[in-house]
C-alpha positions in Angstrom: -26.4 -33.3 -6.8 -24.5 -33.3 -10.1 -21.3 -31.2 -10.0 -20.8 -29.3 -13.2 -17.2 -28.5 -14.1 -17.9 -24.7 -14.3 -20.1 -24.5 -11.3 -19.2 -23.1 -7.8 -19.7 -26.6 -6.3 -17.6 -28.3 -8.9 -14.8 -25.7 -8.6 -14.9 -25.7 -4.9 -14.7 -29.5 -4.7 -11.8 -29.7 -7.1 -10.0 -27.0 -5.2 -10.6 -28.9 -1.9 -9.3 -32.1 -3.4 -6.2 -30.4 -4.8 -5.6 -28.5 -1.6 -5.9 -31.5 0.7 -3.6 -33.5 -1.6 -1.0 -30.7 -1.4 -1.3 -30.3 2.3 -0.8 -34.0 2.9 2.1 -34.1 0.6 3.8 -31.1 2.3 3.1 -32.5 5.7 4.6 -35.9 4.8 7.7 -34.1 3.4 8.1 -31.9 6.4 7.6 -34.6 9.0 10.0 -36.9 7.2 12.7 -34.2 7.6 11.9 -33.5 11.3 11.7 -36.9 13.0 9.6 -39.5 11.2 12.7 -41.2 10.0 13.0 -43.3 13.2 12.4 -46.7 11.4 15.2 -45.8 8.9 17.6 -44.9 11.6 16.6 -47.9 13.7 17.1 -50.4 10.9 20.5 -49.0 10.1 21.6 -49.0 13.8 20.2 -52.5 14.4 22.2 -53.8 11.4 25.5 -52.1 12.5 25.1 -53.2 16.1 24.3 -56.8 15.0 27.4 -56.9 12.7 29.7 -55.4 15.4 28.4 -57.8 18.1 28.9 -60.8 15.9 32.5 -59.8 15.0 33.6 -58.7 18.5 32.0 -61.7 20.1 34.0 -64.0 18.0 37.5 -62.6 18.6 39.7 -62.8 21.7 39.3 -60.1 24.4 42.7 -58.7 23.6 41.7 -57.8 20.0 38.2 -56.5 20.7 39.2 -52.9 21.1 41.3 -53.0 17.9 38.3 -54.5 16.0 36.0 -51.8 17.4 38.3 -49.1 16.1 37.7 -50.3 12.6 34.0 -50.4 13.1 33.6 -46.9 14.4 32.6 -44.0 12.1 31.7 -40.4 12.4 28.1 -41.1 13.5 28.7 -44.2 15.6 31.2 -44.9 18.4 31.8 -48.2 20.1 33.5 -49.2 23.3 34.1 -52.5 25.1 34.3 -53.0 28.9 34.1 -55.7 31.4 31.7 -53.9 33.7 28.0 -53.0 33.1 27.3 -49.3 32.3 25.9 -47.2 35.1 22.2 -46.3 35.0 22.8 -42.6 34.7 25.0 -43.1 31.7 22.1 -44.7 29.8 20.0 -41.7 30.3 16.3 -41.3 29.4 14.6 -44.4 28.2 11.7 -43.2 26.1 9.4 -45.2 23.9 11.7 -45.0 20.9 14.5 -46.4 23.0 12.3 -49.2 24.4 11.2 -50.2 20.9 14.8 -50.2 19.7 15.8 -52.3 22.8 13.2 -54.9 22.1 14.1 -55.0 18.4 17.8 -55.5 19.2 17.1 -58.1 21.8 15.2 -60.2 19.3 17.8 -59.7 16.5 20.8 -60.5 18.8 19.4 -63.5 20.6 21.0 -66.0 18.1 24.4 -64.5 19.0 24.1 -65.5 22.7 23.6 -62.0 23.9 22.4 -61.9 27.5 20.7 -58.5 27.5 20.3 -55.2 25.6 19.8 -51.8 27.2 19.0 -48.6 25.2 18.6 -45.0 26.2 19.4 -41.4 25.3 22.7 -39.9 26.4 22.5 -36.3 27.7 25.3 -33.9 28.1 23.5 -31.5 30.4 20.3 -31.5 32.6 18.7 -29.0 30.2 19.0 -31.4 27.3 17.4 -34.1 29.4 14.1 -32.2 29.2 14.3 -31.3 25.6 11.2 -32.3 23.6 12.6 -32.7 20.1 16.3 -33.3 20.8 16.5 -36.4 23.0 20.2 -36.7 22.6 22.3 -39.4 20.9 21.1 -43.0 21.3 23.3 -45.3 23.5 22.9 -49.1 23.2 24.7 -51.4 25.6 24.9 -55.1 24.8 25.9 -57.8 27.3 27.9 -60.5 25.5 27.8 -64.2 26.4 31.0 -63.9 28.5 29.5 -61.1 30.6 31.4 -58.2 29.1 29.6 -55.2 27.5 29.7 -53.5 24.1 28.4 -49.9 24.1 27.4 -48.0 21.0 26.5 -44.4 20.7 24.6 -43.2 17.5 25.2 -39.5 17.3 22.6 -38.8 14.5 19.7 -40.4 16.3 16.7 -38.0 16.6 13.5 -39.8 17.2 10.7 -37.9 18.8 8.2 -39.8 20.9 4.9 -40.9 19.3 2.9 -38.1 21.1 5.2 -35.5 19.7 5.0 -37.1 16.3 1.2 -37.0 16.5 1.1 -33.4 17.7 3.5 -32.3 14.9 1.6 -34.2 12.2 -1.8 -32.8 13.4 -0.4 -29.3 13.6 0.9 -29.4 10.0 -2.2 -31.1 8.6 -4.6 -29.1 10.7 -3.0 -25.8 9.9 -2.9 -26.6 6.2 -6.6 -27.7 6.2 -7.6 -24.6 8.2 -5.8 -22.3 5.8 -7.3 -24.1 2.9 -10.8 -23.8 4.4 -10.4 -20.1 4.9 -9.2 -19.7 1.3 -12.1 -21.7 -0.1 -14.6 -19.8 2.1 -13.3 -16.5 0.9 -13.3 -17.6 -2.7 -16.9 -18.9 -2.3 -18.2 -15.6 -0.8 -16.2 -13.2 -3.0 -19.0 -13.1 -5.6 -21.5 -12.1 -2.9 -19.2 -9.1 -2.1 -19.2 -8.1 -5.7 -23.0 -8.3 -5.8 -23.3 -6.2 -2.7 -21.0 -3.6 -4.1 -22.9 -3.5 -7.4 -26.3 -3.2 -5.6 -24.9 -0.3 -3.5 -23.6 1.5 -6.6 -27.0 1.0 -8.4 -28.8 2.3 -5.3 -27.0 5.6 -5.5 -26.5 5.9 -9.3 -29.0 4.5 -11.7 -26.4 4.9 -14.5 -23.9 2.6 -12.6 -21.9 0.3 -14.9 -23.2 -3.3 -15.3 -21.8 -6.2 -13.2 -19.1 -8.3 -14.9 -20.7 -11.5 -16.2 -17.7 -13.8 -15.6 -16.9 -16.6 -13.2 -18.7 -19.9 -12.4 -22.0 -20.7 -14.1 -24.1 -19.7 -11.1 -22.4 -16.3 -10.8 -22.7 -15.6 -14.5 -26.4 -16.4 -14.4 -26.9 -14.2 -11.3 -24.9 -11.4 -12.9 -26.9 -11.6 -16.1 -30.2 -11.4 -14.1 -28.9 -8.4 -12.1 -27.9 -6.6 -15.2 -31.3 -7.3 -16.8 -33.0 -5.9 -13.7 -30.7 -2.8 -13.8 -31.6 -2.1 -17.4 -35.3 -2.5 -16.7 -35.2 -0.1 -13.8 -33.2 2.4 -15.7 -35.6 2.2 -18.7 -38.6 2.5 -16.3 -37.2 5.7 -14.7 -36.3 7.1 -18.1 -39.8 6.4 -19.5 -41.5 8.0 -16.4 -39.3 11.0 -16.5 -39.8 11.5 -20.3 -43.6 11.1 -19.8 -43.5 13.8 -17.1 -41.6 16.1 -19.3 -43.9 15.4 -22.3 -47.1 16.0 -20.3 -45.8 19.2 -18.7 -44.8 20.5 -22.1 -48.1 19.6 -23.7 -50.0 21.4 -21.0 -48.5 24.7 -22.1 -50.7 24.9 -25.1 -54.1 24.8 -23.3 -52.8 27.1 -20.6 -51.9 29.6 -23.3 -55.4 29.3 -24.8 -56.9 29.8 -21.3 -54.8 32.9 -20.8 -56.1 34.4 -24.1 -59.7 33.7 -23.1 -59.2 35.1 -19.7 -58.2 38.4 -21.3 -61.8 38.7 -22.6 -63.4 38.3 -19.2 -65.1 41.7 -18.4 -65.0 41.3 -14.6 -61.6 42.6 -13.6 -61.4 40.9 -10.3 -62.3 37.5 -11.8 -59.8 38.1 -14.7 -57.0 38.8 -12.2 -57.8 35.6 -10.2 -57.8 33.5 -13.4 -54.5 34.9 -14.6 -53.0 34.4 -11.1 -54.0 30.7 -11.2 -52.7 30.3 -14.7 -49.4 31.9 -13.7 -49.1 29.4 -10.9 -49.9 26.5 -13.2 -47.3 27.7 -15.6 -44.7 28.0 -12.9 -45.4 24.4 -11.8 -45.1 23.1 -15.3 -41.8 25.0 -15.8 -40.5 23.5 -12.6 -41.6 20.0 -13.6 -39.9 20.3 -17.0 -36.7 21.6 -15.3 -36.9 18.6 -12.9 -37.3 16.1 -15.7 -34.5 17.7 -17.7 -32.1 17.4 -14.7 -33.1 13.8 -14.1 -32.4 12.8 -17.7 -29.2 14.8 -17.9 -26.1 12.5 -17.4 -23.8 14.9 -15.6 -20.4 13.3 -15.0 -19.0 13.1 -11.5 -16.1 15.3 -10.6 -14.2 16.6 -7.6 -16.1 19.4 -5.9 -14.9 21.7 -3.2 -18.0 21.4 -1.0 -16.9 24.1 1.4 -16.4 26.6 -1.5 -19.7 25.5 -3.0 -21.6 26.3 0.2 -19.8 29.6 0.6 -20.7 30.5 -3.0 -24.4 29.8 -2.5 -24.4 31.8 0.7 -22.7 34.7 -1.0 -25.2 34.7 -3.8 -28.2 34.8 -1.3 -26.6 37.6 0.7 -26.2 39.7 -2.4 -29.9 39.1 -3.1 -30.8 40.4 0.4 -30.8 37.2 2.4 -29.0 36.5 5.7 -26.7 33.6 5.5 -23.7 32.4 7.6 -21.5 29.6 6.5 -19.2 27.7 8.8 -16.9 25.3 6.9 -13.3 24.2 6.6 -11.1 26.1 4.2 -11.4 23.4 1.7 -13.2 20.0 1.6 -13.2 17.9 -1.6 -16.0 15.6 -2.5 -16.6 13.4 -5.5 -20.1 14.1 -7.0 -22.1 15.9 -9.7 -21.3 19.6 -9.3 -24.4 21.2 -10.8 -26.8 18.8 -9.1 -25.2 19.4 -5.7 -25.3 23.1 -6.2 -29.0 23.1 -7.1 -29.8 20.8 -4.1 -28.0 23.0 -1.5 -29.3 26.2 -3.2 -32.8 24.9 -2.7 -32.3 24.0 0.9 -30.5 27.1 1.9 -32.9 29.2 -0.1 -35.8 27.6 1.7 -34.2 28.5 5.1 -33.9 32.1 4.0 -37.3 32.3 2.5 -39.3 30.6 5.2 -37.0 31.0 8.3 -35.7 34.5 7.8 -32.0 33.4 7.9 -29.8 30.4 7.4 -26.8 29.2 9.5 -24.9 26.6 7.4 -22.3 24.3 9.0 -20.2 21.7 7.2 -18.4 19.0 9.3 -16.2 16.1 8.3 -17.5 13.2 10.4 -14.9 10.6 9.3 -16.9 8.2 7.1 -19.4 10.9 6.0 -19.9 14.6 5.5 -22.6 16.3 7.5 -24.2 19.7 6.5 -26.7 21.3 8.9 -28.8 24.2 7.8 -30.6 26.0 10.7 -33.2 28.8 10.4 -35.3 30.9 12.8 -38.7 30.3 11.3 -41.8 28.6 12.7 -40.5 25.1 11.8 -42.6 22.3 10.3 -45.0 20.1 12.3 -43.6 16.7 12.9 -46.5 15.1 11.0 -45.7 17.2 7.9 -41.9 16.7 7.9 -41.9 13.7 5.6 -44.8 14.9 3.4 -43.0 18.1 2.3 -40.6 15.9 0.3 -43.5 14.9 -2.0 -43.4 16.6 -5.4 -45.7 19.8 -5.5 -46.6 19.4 -1.8 -46.6 22.8 0.0 -47.6 23.8 3.5 -50.6 26.0 3.6 -48.8 29.0 5.1 -46.4 29.0 2.2 -49.1 29.5 -0.3 -48.8 33.2 -0.3 -47.8 35.6 -3.1 -44.7 36.6 -1.1 -43.3 33.1 -0.5 -44.4 31.5 -3.7 -42.7 28.2 -4.6 -43.9 25.1 -6.5 -43.3 22.4 -4.0 -40.4 20.8 -5.9 -37.4 22.2 -4.1 -37.2 19.6 -1.3 -38.1 16.8 -3.7 -35.3 17.7 -6.1 -32.8 18.1 -3.2 -33.6 14.7 -1.7 -33.4 13.1 -5.2 -30.0 14.6 -5.8 -28.6 13.7 -2.4 -29.9 10.1 -2.5 -28.4 9.8 -5.9 -25.0 10.5 -4.2 -25.7 7.9 -1.6 -26.7 10.4 1.0 -30.0 11.7 2.5 -31.7 14.6 4.2 -33.7 14.8 7.4 -35.8 17.6 9.0 -36.3 18.4 12.6 -37.5 21.3 14.8 -34.8 22.9 17.0 -35.6 23.2 20.7 -34.8 26.9 20.6 -37.1 27.4 17.6 -36.7 27.1 13.9 -36.1 24.2 11.5 -32.9 22.1 11.2 -32.1 20.4 7.8 -29.5 17.7 8.2 -27.7 16.5 5.1 -25.4 13.4 5.2 -23.1 12.4 2.3 -21.0 9.3 2.4 -17.3 9.6 1.7 -15.9 7.2 -0.9 -14.2 4.1 0.7 
């Protein structure tokens, strides 16, 4: 597969190479400061021990202590004795000490040295078990005459190979794991933007387009998404305008039919014809109003949903209806004020018209708002509960002169609520009546 410089694969590969290089460089720098300097310390100690042994071995015993005083420094002390050092003085003989011991034995063999013993000196039992601080390194050299030179290197800090490996793997592994997480999050970040854009478009057909920036694949996908969004928006607008145009054009033949109906001599037939024409005109007026609302670009604003429901209930009570509203004193929501008012007015109005009364309850459910509207009517058969949301669909028992209606109220309400990312569901109450349940998502 060819990796283009501007593609996701190309950018991810370059990021991995750069990140791995940085991790290895940092791990090398850190480990060099925390214990991987054993060879440097060993070479310097071997050189100093070799020099001191050659000098002390060539002078009389009476002068050896004086000579050692000139060799000592802040990080290296030296002593001479006739007896061999005790085993407990040598301390722990780890792998680093054994390597140093072998190296010194090989280097000092030409000077006639009989043996070399190396180990860590510990000042307390606790230090004896320390992992990273093994204590100063003590080297005891048996000279050709059987006397002993002892050197203590105070700055010797050489972890064992296992600890070296664990430290190195921890640094490199941790760095690579962090790098992998960063690369993975960087790779899936565009998917999150696409998901958010799709969610916005699902609730608002006028949602802003997706930013067409980033790697070549992301730009191409964003351009395709924006083209799809424009096509869907244009399709909705064309269908809505067509509905408005057809509804408007139907007014002319309906007016002509009304004029002709006036000349019908049979009064009963004339009244029936005029009633049908009135119903047709009401349906056309509702369709035009629906189309106008769909094409209107009402801006979102902060709405006090509790106050809005109380206002709708108060208006219906003044008109003779029975409405009770239970809601918090105030509850702000981001939405289109007029559209929300029309949707809830339709739902509460239906409860009053077909159920005799409406009990409205608003609850803040954490991530969403829930509005329930209960009535005391006959309810709706379960098989019809989804059909009533279809435009111009009405139950047979509502086709009376008293109830009226054009069958667009529930359709308009669901369109408005889904445009806000919410929905509405119907269900019959066990104690009788219909319950309309509205859910509206709260912004993240």
